[in-house]
C-alpha positions, -999 to 999 in steps of 0.1 A, spaced: -736 494 -479 -698 498 -473 -683 467 -490 -647 476 -482 -625 449 -465 -623 455 -428 -587 448 -418 -574 447 -382 -536 449 -379 -521 441 -344 -485 447 -335 -464 446 -303 -444 478 -312 -453 514 -318 -468 517 -353 -450 550 -359 -416 537 -348 -388 538 -375 -379 501 -374 -382 478 -403 -413 459 -392 -430 492 -384 -421 507 -418 -436 475 -434 -468 481 -415 -469 518 -424 -464 510 -461 -490 483 -461 -517 504 -443 -512 535 -464 -509 518 -498 -537 493 -498 -565 508 -519 -584 532 -496 -616 526 -516 -613 488 -509 -601 488 -473 -611 501 -438 -581 496 -416 -576 496 -378 -541 495 -364 -537 484 -328 -504 487 -311 -499 467 -278 -477 496 -267 -483 532 -255 -452 549 -269 -456 578 -293 -426 586 -316 -410 621 -316 -411 645 -345 -433 639 -375 -422 604 -383 -451 584 -398 -477 609 -387 -492 609 -423 -508 577 -411 -530 598 -387 -544 618 -415 -557 589 -437 -595 588 -435 -597 551 -440 -573 544 -411 -575 546 -373 -549 538 -346 -555 525 -311 -532 517 -282 -537 487 -259 -505 486 -238 -495 450 -229 -467 442 -205 -471 404 -209 -499 384 -225 -502 363 -193 -508 393 -169 -538 416 -164 -527 439 -193 -527 409 -217 -561 398 -205 -575 433 -208 -562 436 -243 -576 402 -253 -610 412 -240 -610 445 -259 -599 428 -291 -626 402 -287 -652 429 -282 -639 448 -312 -640 417 -333 -676 409 -324 -687 446 -327 -670 455 -359 -670 422 -378 -635 424 -392 -628 404 -424 -591 400 -417 -572 399 -384 -534 401 -390 -508 401 -362 -470 405 -360 -446 398 -332 -451 374 -303 -477 391 -281 -499 401 -310 -496 366 -325 -506 349 -292 -536 372 -287 -547 367 -323 -545 329 -320 -566 330 -288 -594 352 -302 -627 335 -310 -629 321 -346 -658 338 -362 -673 326 -395 -661 346 -425 -631 361 -407 -596 353 -417 -567 351 -392 -531 357 -403 -498 356 -385 -472 378 -402 -437 367 -390 -411 395 -394 -379 378 -380 -362 344 -375 -378 340 -341 -345 345 -322 -364 358 -291 -385 327 -287 -377 304 -258 -381 266 -263 -414 269 -243 -427 297 -265 -418 276 -296 -437 247 -281 -467 271 -276 -467 282 -312 -467 246 -324 -501 244 -307 -512 279 -319 -501 278 -355 -530 256 -368 -554 283 -356 -542 307 -384 -555 305 -419 -521 316 -431 -486 324 -419 -468 350 -440 -431 358 -439 -409 381 -461 -381 356 -465 -381 319 -473 -355 313 -446 -380 324 -420 -405 299 -432 -379 272 -432 -370 280 -397 -407 279 -387 -410 245 -403 -380 233 -383 -387 249 -349 -425 251 -348 -434 223 -372 -454 248 -393 -476 231 -419 -463 240 -453 -499 245 -465 -501 276 -442 -469 291 -455 -469 322 -477 -439 341 -489 -443 378 -496 -410 397 -498 -408 432 -484 -411 461 -509 -394 494 -511 -405 527 -525 -383 530 -556 -393 566 -562 -383 578 -527 -352 556 -525 -333 560 -557 -296 565 -567 -284 600 -557 -273 627 -581 -238 641 -577 -254 672 -561 -275 652 -536 -243 633 -526 -224 666 -521 -253 681 -501 -257 651 -479 -220 650 -471 -218 687 -463 -248 683 -440 -229 656 -421 -196 674 -422 -179 646 -443 -149 652 -466 -155 647 -503 -129 620 -505 -142 600 -475 -152 564 -480 -184 562 -460 -199 531 -446 -233 533 -430 -253 511 -407 -290 518 -402 -301 496 -373 -316 499 -338 -288 494 -312 -297 461 -297 -275 430 -291 -287 411 -321 -275 439 -345 -239 433 -333 -227 469 -335 -196 459 -314 -185 435 -342 -189 463 -367 -168 487 -346 -141 461 -341 -140 455 -378 -141 492 -387 -111 499 -364 -90 476 -386 -103 492 -418 -96 527 -405 -60 518 -398 -56 505 -434 -78 532 -451 -75 564 -431 -102 582 -451 -128 556 -441 -157 569 -421 -187 551 -404 -222 565 -399 -243 547 -372 -280 556 -376 -303 545 -348 -305 543 -311 -315 518 -285 -305 501 -252 -270 492 -265 -261 529 -271 -238 531 -240 -220 499 -251 -215 514 -285 -202 546 -271 -178 528 -248 -164 507 -277 -159 539 -298 -140 554 -268 -119 522 -263 -110 520 -300 -103 558 -302 -126 561 -332 -142 595 -322 -131 612 -354 -141 583 -376 -175 574 -364 -206 596 -364 -235 586 -340 -266 600 -357 -291 585 -332 -328 582 -343 -334 598 -377 -366 600 -397 -348 612 -428 -328 581 -437 -336 587 -474 -316 619 -471 -287 602 -454 -282 573 -478 -267 596 -506 -238 603 -483 -228 566 -481 -206 545 -503 -219 512 -489 -243 499 -463 -232 474 -436 -254 452 -415 -238 426 -393 -267 411 -373 -265 377 -357 -301 371 -368 -322 389 -394 -356 386 -411 -357 407 -443 -340 440 -436 -358 472 -449 -325 490 -444 -308 467 -469 -337 470 -494 -336 508 -492 -298 510 -496 -300 487 -526 -327 508 -541 -304 538 -537 -277 519 -557 -255 511 -528 -236 478 -524 -243 460 -491 -220 441 -468 -241 418 -446 -239 387 -424 -250 355 -440 -281 350 -419 -318 349 -424 -332 370 -452 -298 386 -460 -290 354 -479 -318 360 -502 -313 398 -506 -276 401 -511 -261 382 -540 -225 376 -530 -200 394 -552 -228 406 -574 -248 431 -554 -227 430 -523 -207 408 -500 -218 382 -474 -197 374 -444 -201 350 -414 -219 364 -384 -198 375 -353 -166 374 -373 -150 409 -372 -118 399 -390 -137 386 -421 -160 416 -420 -130 440 -418 -114 423 -448 -145 427 -469 -150 463 -459 -113 471 -467 -116 454 -501 -147 474 -509 -131 506 -497 -102 501 -521 -125 491 -550 -145 520 -564 -153 502 -596 -167 472 -577 -188 495 -555 -203 511 -587 -209 477 -603 -225 461 -573 -246 492 -566 -260 491 -601 -268 454 -598 -285 461 -564 -308 488 -579 -317 466 -609 -327 437 -585 -349 460 -564 -367 473 -594 -374 438 -608 -382 419 -576 -389 441 -545 -412 469 -555 -435 483 -529 -465 481 -552 -457 444 -558 -457 437 -520 -490 455 -514 -506 438 -544 -495 404 -530 -511 411 -496 -543 423 -513 -545 391 -534 -538 369 -503 -566 385 -483 -591 381 -512 -581 345 -518 -584 336 -482 -617 354 -478 -631 336 -509 -621 303 -493 -639 310 -460 -671 322 -477 -673 294 -503 -705 274 -501 
């Protein structure tokens, strides 16, 4: 008899997408012990990603991926997805059903509660997309989960405030990063990365790895960087990512005449090869859960300049592993970037502190082990006599 734990993971977004919540899901699914788990990943989306990004998932014998595209949970597509998930649950007897993002969470909460099955909501952000009506809905839905997990304590505090989440349901499991893949660059790796991107050896390179959406506030970064570039002519900015705000970003670069100082790298599945070219990472979101981009940069020994929101407050220790600035404040952001650009010793010191913190607190193995233990503890509770 196959005694492996049967895990159903449901997400709104394409599993193979390069975003932070998708990388979390890829890491979790591929690193849970394959001799202990059978995993089904369901994306409520039909999009397939270009290139080879994440396609190693498709070759894992203990994994399978399905698409159940949902436009809205309250229309026909949502009802069809709910019916299929209900049928799968009854047919395949999953031990754990875990969802992330709003559509998946709603469908998970509305599935029938079968004896011996554990239902988990995995919150990946501060809930900035939720309307007051949706927050009210989750106040009613939250008690239907056995646990609510978040990668940052700030997210759990926000859920307690906005959704009145019971503290007994809260579980904090920080994101993890692969410290072997993401590691401080050798001098040769740094040289090679810069040559690949056409960067000068003496350039002070700031990088931003983020999807181009309004919440990531690329316009604030560009306004700040224009001031930095005026004060530090060798400063350069790499923008890694694409998204609906790309035309806005392009227009702002044009208006600020930053063509020679900003590189638009679009979607990339080789971020680990781009980080060695950078001197620091910048993330100026107006809301943030726990950023994988920050974790990966810190693992590579880079200092981070980030807005003081959400999980950034936990990750970045101000003036120790990086700098924290107020959100939507380009002037303060510019001052911090300029100071860091002029302070090579501070960049080295903060980068070393960042790497040490990742090694001690945010390993990928530690994250996966914590989820494994959570599943086993909850299953033991549901099956206790």
